MIZAPA-806655 format. One line per 10 residues: number of its first residue (from 0); for each residue x, y negated, z negated of C-alpha. Coordinates in nm, 3 decimals, padded with zeros to 5 digits. Layout:
<recs>
NUM = X:Y:Z | ...;
</recs>
This chain:
<recs>
0 = 08.653:-09.381:-06.821 | 08.680:-09.574:-06.492 | 09.015:-09.638:-06.330 | 08.970:-10.013:-06.394 | 08.908:-09.952:-06.767 | 09.208:-09.714:-06.779 | 09.440:-09.979:-06.637 | 09.308:-10.233:-06.885 | 09.370:-09.998:-07.177 | 09.720:-09.916:-07.053;
10 = 09.803:-10.287:-07.015 | 09.683:-10.355:-07.369 | 09.900:-10.074:-07.508 | 10.210:-10.202:-07.325 | 10.149:-10.553:-07.458 | 10.121:-10.418:-07.813 | 10.449:-10.223:-07.779 | 10.630:-10.531:-07.648 | 10.498:-10.743:-07.937 | 10.606:-10.488:-08.199;
20 = 10.950:-10.451:-08.040 | 11.001:-10.827:-08.042 | 10.904:-10.846:-08.408 | 11.149:-10.568:-08.501 | 11.427:-10.737:-08.304 | 11.368:-11.073:-08.473 | 11.369:-10.907:-08.815 | 11.701:-10.732:-08.752 | 11.861:-11.036:-08.596 | 11.770:-11.252:-08.896;
30 = 11.972:-11.023:-09.128 | 12.312:-11.180:-09.203 | 12.482:-10.843:-09.210 | 12.555:-10.859:-09.582 | 12.590:-10.531:-09.767 | 12.391:-10.673:-10.057 | 12.072:-10.482:-10.141 | 11.818:-10.761:-10.163 | 11.561:-10.533:-10.326 | 11.770:-10.484:-10.641;
40 = 11.944:-10.724:-10.880 | 12.319:-10.760:-10.838 | 12.564:-10.701:-11.124 | 12.589:-11.081:-11.151 | 12.219:-11.110:-11.237 | 11.893:-11.130:-11.048 | 11.774:-11.479:-11.139 | 11.702:-11.726:-10.863 | 11.791:-12.093:-10.842 | 12.125:-12.221:-10.976;
50 = 12.222:-11.885:-11.128 | 12.196:-11.698:-10.797 | 12.538:-11.621:-10.651 | 12.629:-11.781:-10.320 | 12.604:-11.553:-10.019 | 12.961:-11.577:-09.890 | 13.312:-11.535:-10.024 | 13.472:-11.284:-10.257 | 13.526:-11.279:-10.632 | 13.877:-11.376:-10.743;
60 = 14.036:-11.490:-11.065 | 14.046:-11.869:-11.102 | 14.186:-11.866:-11.457 | 14.256:-11.612:-11.728 | 14.429:-11.572:-12.063 | 14.515:-11.264:-12.264 | 14.352:-11.209:-12.603 | 14.638:-11.225:-12.851 | 14.501:-11.165:-13.199 | 14.266:-11.267:-13.480;
70 = 14.267:-11.640:-13.553 | 14.383:-11.709:-13.910 | 14.116:-11.859:-14.133 | 13.824:-11.713:-13.940 | 13.821:-11.368:-14.100 | 13.485:-11.402:-14.280 | 13.275:-11.666:-14.107 | 13.423:-11.688:-13.762 | 13.301:-12.015:-13.610 | 12.942:-11.983:-13.725;
80 = 12.716:-12.279:-13.652 | 12.967:-12.446:-13.422 | 12.994:-12.502:-13.048 | 13.331:-12.400:-12.905 | 13.422:-12.585:-12.585 | 13.718:-12.426:-12.406 | 13.896:-12.629:-12.140 | 14.055:-12.423:-11.861 | 14.224:-12.515:-11.534 | 14.142:-12.353:-11.201;
90 = 14.390:-12.221:-10.946 | 14.129:-12.189:-10.671 | 13.784:-12.324:-10.595 | 13.452:-12.150:-10.531 | 13.077:-12.181:-10.504 | 12.973:-11.963:-10.799 | 13.132:-11.874:-11.130 | 13.121:-11.614:-11.404 | 13.311:-11.575:-11.731 | 13.440:-11.300:-11.960;
100 = 13.405:-11.330:-12.338 | 13.602:-11.106:-12.574 | 13.543:-10.989:-12.930 | 13.849:-10.763:-12.921 | 13.974:-10.865:-13.264 | 13.634:-10.911:-13.427 | 13.537:-10.692:-13.721 | 13.166:-10.759:-13.675 | 12.933:-10.821:-13.382 | 12.965:-11.161:-13.213;
110 = 12.625:-11.310:-13.129 | 12.623:-11.587:-12.868 | 12.282:-11.753:-12.832 | 12.381:-12.038:-12.603 | 12.662:-12.063:-12.346 | 12.731:-12.308:-12.067 | 12.979:-12.399:-11.797 | 13.046:-12.741:-11.644 | 13.309:-12.941:-11.461 | 13.500:-13.173:-11.694;
120 = 13.450:-13.546:-11.646 | 13.826:-13.601:-11.654 | 14.153:-13.483:-11.804 | 14.181:-13.448:-12.180 | 13.812:-13.486:-12.256 | 13.521:-13.276:-12.383 | 13.280:-13.471:-12.161 | 13.125:-13.302:-11.858 | 12.992:-13.426:-11.528 | 12.625:-13.411:-11.625;
130 = 12.496:-13.278:-11.294 | 12.733:-12.981:-11.314 | 12.610:-12.848:-11.650 | 12.480:-12.489:-11.614 | 12.342:-12.253:-11.876 | 12.501:-11.909:-11.868 | 12.314:-11.583:-11.903 | 12.414:-11.223:-11.966 | 12.204:-10.959:-11.797 | 11.939:-11.227:-11.748;
140 = 11.932:-11.321:-12.119 | 12.059:-11.636:-12.285 | 12.161:-11.436:-12.593 | 12.430:-11.169:-12.591 | 12.570:-10.955:-12.871 | 12.931:-10.841:-12.825 | 13.029:-10.547:-13.047 | 13.367:-10.547:-13.223 | 13.647:-10.454:-12.986 | 13.438:-10.520:-12.674;
150 = 13.397:-10.784:-12.405 | 13.113:-10.901:-12.180 | 13.086:-11.042:-11.828 | 12.831:-11.318:-11.770 | 12.587:-11.341:-11.483 | 12.701:-11.553:-11.192 | 12.590:-11.914:-11.183 | 12.595:-12.134:-10.875 | 12.842:-12.416:-10.932 | 13.077:-12.597:-10.695;
160 = 13.426:-12.570:-10.844 | 13.737:-12.707:-10.677 | 14.094:-12.593:-10.716 | 14.314:-12.774:-10.971 | 14.013:-12.879:-11.179 | 13.935:-12.867:-11.550 | 13.630:-12.657:-11.638 | 13.442:-12.658:-11.970 | 13.309:-12.329:-12.103 | 13.107:-12.363:-12.423;
170 = 12.967:-12.100:-12.658 | 12.751:-12.128:-12.969 | 12.716:-11.860:-13.237 | 12.455:-11.898:-13.517 | 12.575:-11.608:-13.732 | 12.903:-11.514:-13.907 | 13.125:-11.301:-13.686 | 13.488:-11.312:-13.790 | 13.762:-11.304:-13.708 | 13.778:-11.501:-13.384;
180 = 13.960:-11.345:-13.088 | 14.191:-11.616:-12.959 | 14.491:-11.711:-12.746 | 14.722:-11.955:-12.930 | 14.985:-12.178:-12.765 | 14.745:-12.264:-12.486 | 14.919:-12.595:-12.405 | 14.565:-12.719:-12.347 | 14.343:-12.898:-12.597 | 13.997:-12.747:-12.642;
190 = 13.716:-12.875:-12.863 | 13.465:-12.786:-13.138 | 13.140:-12.953:-13.247 | 12.900:-12.884:-13.533 | 12.564:-12.739:-13.428 | 12.431:-12.610:-13.099 | 12.562:-12.859:-12.844 | 12.648:-12.615:-12.569 | 12.476:-12.827:-12.303 | 12.575:-13.166:-12.438;
200 = 12.751:-13.345:-12.153 | 12.870:-13.651:-12.346 | 13.128:-13.465:-12.552 | 13.099:-13.730:-12.823 | 13.031:-13.482:-13.104 | 13.326:-13.260:-13.008 | 13.560:-13.409:-13.265 | 13.738:-13.086:-13.358 | 14.043:-12.997:-13.152 | 14.260:-12.688:-13.114;
210 = 14.546:-12.584:-12.891 | 14.399:-12.239:-12.836 | 14.136:-12.062:-12.629 | 13.867:-11.881:-12.828 | 13.660:-11.586:-12.705 | 13.706:-11.683:-12.339 | 13.950:-11.463:-12.144 | 13.859:-11.512:-11.776 | 13.689:-11.738:-11.525 | 13.615:-11.586:-11.184;
220 = 13.483:-11.771:-10.881 | 13.313:-11.661:-10.563 | 13.551:-11.813:-10.314 | 13.612:-11.864:-09.945 | 13.953:-12.011:-10.028 | 14.122:-11.694:-10.151 | 14.154:-11.332:-10.044 | 14.274:-11.199:-10.378 | 14.444:-11.263:-10.709 | 14.810:-11.272:-10.815;
230 = 14.843:-11.174:-11.181 | 15.153:-11.300:-11.362 | 15.236:-11.081:-11.662 | 15.484:-11.214:-11.912 | 15.581:-11.371:-12.243 | 15.623:-11.732:-12.361 | 15.823:-11.815:-12.048 | 15.502:-11.748:-11.852 | 15.268:-11.873:-12.126 | 15.448:-12.208:-12.081;
240 = 15.501:-12.270:-12.451 | 15.729:-12.574:-12.407 | 15.548:-12.731:-12.110 | 15.372:-13.066:-12.149 | 15.033:-13.035:-12.315 | 14.723:-13.088:-12.097 | 14.944:-13.131:-11.789 | 14.933:-12.779:-11.637 | 15.307:-12.764:-11.578 | 15.366:-12.396:-11.653;
250 = 15.559:-12.228:-11.373 | 15.245:-12.039:-11.274 | 15.058:-12.369:-11.227 | 15.332:-12.496:-10.999 | 15.334:-12.168:-10.807 | 14.959:-12.193:-10.756 | 14.990:-12.544:-10.616 | 15.278:-12.439:-10.390 | 15.074:-12.153:-10.252 | 14.770:-12.371:-10.180;
260 = 14.984:-12.635:-10.011 | 15.157:-12.371:-09.799 | 14.823:-12.234:-09.681 | 14.692:-12.584:-09.611 | 14.992:-12.664:-09.390 | 14.950:-12.347:-09.186 | 15.233:-12.138:-09.329 | 15.199:-11.763:-09.285 | 15.146:-11.675:-09.652 | 14.859:-11.498:-09.829;
270 = 14.561:-11.694:-09.957 | 14.580:-11.591:-10.321 | 14.480:-11.741:-10.652 | 14.723:-11.718:-10.945 | 14.625:-11.625:-11.302 | 14.844:-11.628:-11.610 | 14.858:-11.330:-11.848 | 15.152:-11.450:-12.054 | 15.163:-11.406:-12.432 | 15.423:-11.591:-12.637;
280 = 15.649:-11.345:-12.818 | 15.532:-11.051:-12.610 | 15.754:-10.746:-12.568 | 15.746:-10.458:-12.324 | 15.776:-10.188:-12.588 | 15.673:-10.320:-12.932 | 15.339:-10.449:-13.064 | 15.257:-10.661:-13.366 | 15.074:-10.538:-13.674 | 14.704:-10.464:-13.719;
290 = 14.439:-10.250:-13.554 | 14.399:-10.339:-13.278 | 14.756:-10.464:-13.274 | 14.821:-10.835:-13.248 | 15.033:-10.928:-12.946 | 15.004:-10.582:-12.797 | 15.309:-10.445:-12.615 | 15.322:-10.486:-12.239 | 15.294:-10.113:-12.177 | 14.979:-10.109:-12.390;
300 = 14.799:-10.414:-12.250 | 14.888:-10.373:-11.882 | 14.561:-10.204:-11.789 | 14.351:-10.461:-11.973 | 14.538:-10.773:-11.862 | 14.645:-10.676:-11.510 | 14.473:-10.375:-11.361 | 14.131:-10.488:-11.485 | 14.158:-10.840:-11.347 | 13.938:-10.939:-11.054;
310 = 14.052:-10.840:-10.703 | 14.421:-10.809:-10.790 | 14.660:-10.789:-10.494 | 15.005:-10.859:-10.640 | 15.158:-10.838:-10.989 | 15.450:-11.053:-11.104 | 15.629:-10.927:-11.417 | 15.856:-11.148:-11.629 | 15.918:-10.956:-11.952 | 16.215:-10.828:-12.150;
320 = 16.386:-11.116:-12.329 | 16.189:-11.062:-12.650 | 16.274:-10.692:-12.647 | 16.637:-10.804:-12.667 | 16.602:-11.091:-12.913 | 16.347:-10.948:-13.155 | 16.498:-10.606:-13.194 | 16.676:-10.593:-13.534 | 16.925:-10.354:-13.377 | 17.093:-10.381:-13.042;
330 = 16.830:-10.315:-12.776 | 16.877:-10.021:-12.541 | 16.871:-10.154:-12.181 | 16.764:-09.814:-12.049 | 16.452:-09.812:-12.269 | 16.359:-10.161:-12.152 | 16.410:-10.063:-11.789 | 16.205:-09.747:-11.842 | 15.925:-09.963:-11.981 | 15.936:-10.192:-11.676;
340 = 15.931:-09.893:-11.442 | 15.629:-09.755:-11.626 | 15.441:-10.078:-11.548 | 15.549:-10.056:-11.184 | 15.425:-09.698:-11.153 | 15.086:-09.795:-11.296 | 15.058:-10.083:-11.049 | 15.164:-09.865:-10.757 | 14.897:-09.612:-10.850 | 14.646:-09.891:-10.777;
350 = 14.821:-09.988:-10.453 | 14.955:-10.312:-10.600 | 15.284:-10.470:-10.502 | 15.509:-10.567:-10.795 | 15.751:-10.858:-10.799 | 15.985:-10.869:-11.098 | 16.185:-11.152:-11.248 | 16.541:-11.142:-11.371 | 16.585:-11.230:-11.740 | 16.689:-11.590:-11.796;
360 = 16.985:-11.697:-12.011 | 16.963:-11.785:-12.381 | 17.310:-11.878:-12.504 | 17.276:-12.144:-12.772 | 16.956:-11.990:-12.909 | 16.981:-11.871:-13.269 | 16.939:-11.508:-13.161 | 17.222:-11.510:-12.911 | 17.514:-11.267:-12.940 | 17.761:-11.148:-12.682;
370 = 17.625:-10.794:-12.725 | 17.270:-10.909:-12.647 | 17.399:-11.102:-12.349 | 17.555:-10.780:-12.222 | 17.215:-10.604:-12.246 | 17.054:-10.885:-12.045 | 17.321:-10.857:-11.777 | 17.277:-10.480:-11.749 | 16.901:-10.520:-11.700 | 16.948:-10.794:-11.441;
380 = 17.197:-10.582:-11.248 | 16.939:-10.305:-11.211 | 16.666:-10.551:-11.113 | 16.882:-10.722:-10.849 | 16.986:-10.385:-10.709 | 16.621:-10.313:-10.624 | 16.593:-10.019:-10.860 | 16.299:-10.156:-11.061 | 16.062:-10.374:-10.856 | 15.944:-10.408:-10.496;
390 = 16.085:-10.762:-10.475 | 16.283:-10.988:-10.707 | 16.227:-11.344:-10.832 | 16.576:-11.440:-10.949 | 16.482:-11.688:-11.221 | 16.817:-11.636:-11.393 | 17.000:-11.767:-11.089 | 16.750:-12.050:-11.046 | 16.789:-12.205:-11.392 | 17.134:-12.109:-11.523;
400 = 17.417:-12.355:-11.564 | 17.658:-12.304:-11.272 | 17.947:-12.383:-11.507 | 17.827:-12.140:-11.776 | 17.578:-11.882:-11.646 | 17.503:-11.760:-11.997 | 17.297:-12.072:-12.069 | 17.038:-12.298:-11.907 | 17.141:-12.587:-11.689 | 17.097:-12.881:-11.929;
410 = 16.810:-13.051:-11.743 | 16.624:-12.720:-11.717 | 16.647:-12.659:-12.094 | 16.362:-12.760:-12.324 | 16.618:-12.800:-12.599 | 16.575:-12.466:-12.774 | 16.805:-12.288:-12.524 | 16.541:-12.021:-12.458 | 16.246:-12.195:-12.290 | 16.255:-12.422:-11.986;
420 = 16.167:-12.790:-11.971 | 15.894:-12.902:-11.732 | 16.168:-12.943:-11.472 | 16.290:-12.591:-11.547 | 15.942:-12.444:-11.503 | 15.913:-12.629:-11.173 | 16.247:-12.488:-11.062 | 16.132:-12.133:-11.144 | 15.822:-12.177:-10.927 | 16.014:-12.343:-10.644;
430 = 16.265:-12.057:-10.636 | 15.987:-11.802:-10.591 | 15.979:-11.671:-10.232 | 15.617:-11.693:-10.115 | 15.687:-11.438:-09.842 | 15.733:-11.177:-10.114 | 15.356:-11.196:-10.174 | 15.295:-11.037:-09.835 | 15.229:-10.667:-09.795 | 15.128:-10.394:-10.035;
440 = 15.305:-10.146:-10.258 | 15.547:-09.911:-10.081 | 15.462:-09.543:-10.069 | 15.771:-09.476:-10.280 | 15.992:-09.720:-10.468;
</recs>
């Protein structure tokens, strides 16, 4: 080889190395740094197009409801041959969505052959904005079979959802599958139509109505608006049983709006969504009848309804009044407090901060006695002293009559002397200190 040929060969090799290095650099630089393995399907599904999850944000709870029991009258057939259109209200927006369906109280397999999600065309309607209608899949399939006692998470679907919006989630089942797992006292009208109309956007055929949510227990969104989820765990006072129907005036709804407004105005508060796990009539210690038990006790459902929620950061607990009122004997305040502390320990084991509410007054209610009032006061004394929770939401102080603290202030009373009016629910939310949402669980309570 001549020296001239050697230089030429060396120059060619250097040029090749430079070219390869540039290509490698461009390839690395074009990676967005995501931890997602693009070579394998995600747990939300591997389909492309509208069902592919957006590339940014985190999953948080936008809405949820606890399964309560088996819907009466659906024991044999379920809702066979009908489309069930649940209407739910979001606490935060996102770019993708996924749902959870439950057959907890079913005695046979629930087969869903068609499911959809869409943004509602307005308030109090089964109609959808047509361009938002999306078909849902489960593991890439349009059909899913949910065994008795189980639940299923859908694949993610790309859909722009805003906060404070009504969302329609529709399921169709062609086979008998009773009884229906449901959440009564929803304070939200949902709809039913005959036949498979899961992707019908007009809503015209949805002539059946019910104030309950069926099968659906959660709506999660992939969001850049929130860094986590606040789960509120309670009874009818959280369920919002006396709030105005279709108006989203439960205290948790008001809290969610307060939190968003505070973030929008630059206040130093966490960016959290708020989901409601209240069950009317719920107790800390006692469950209803049946297997699985209807209206399961708080200590029994805490893992399912709180610890298993999406990206939980803080838990708010407002339970105990029903343990006092529904006990045929005089309730033991120490047992109730022990139950609350059990919930706190479980939350702390997950690193979750727990805010607890004082028990609100109920003089004038048919179950009131001076002895029961004394139990309530003993529990509230322990809560206020900081011997139960990490922080306290003093709802008792917020709504009681200053001239008679054993009862509601008249304008905060729904009229049954146990549940708040819309104004009372608003007062509960307004009394909640948003700064208490900061931080994590202490190392030791």
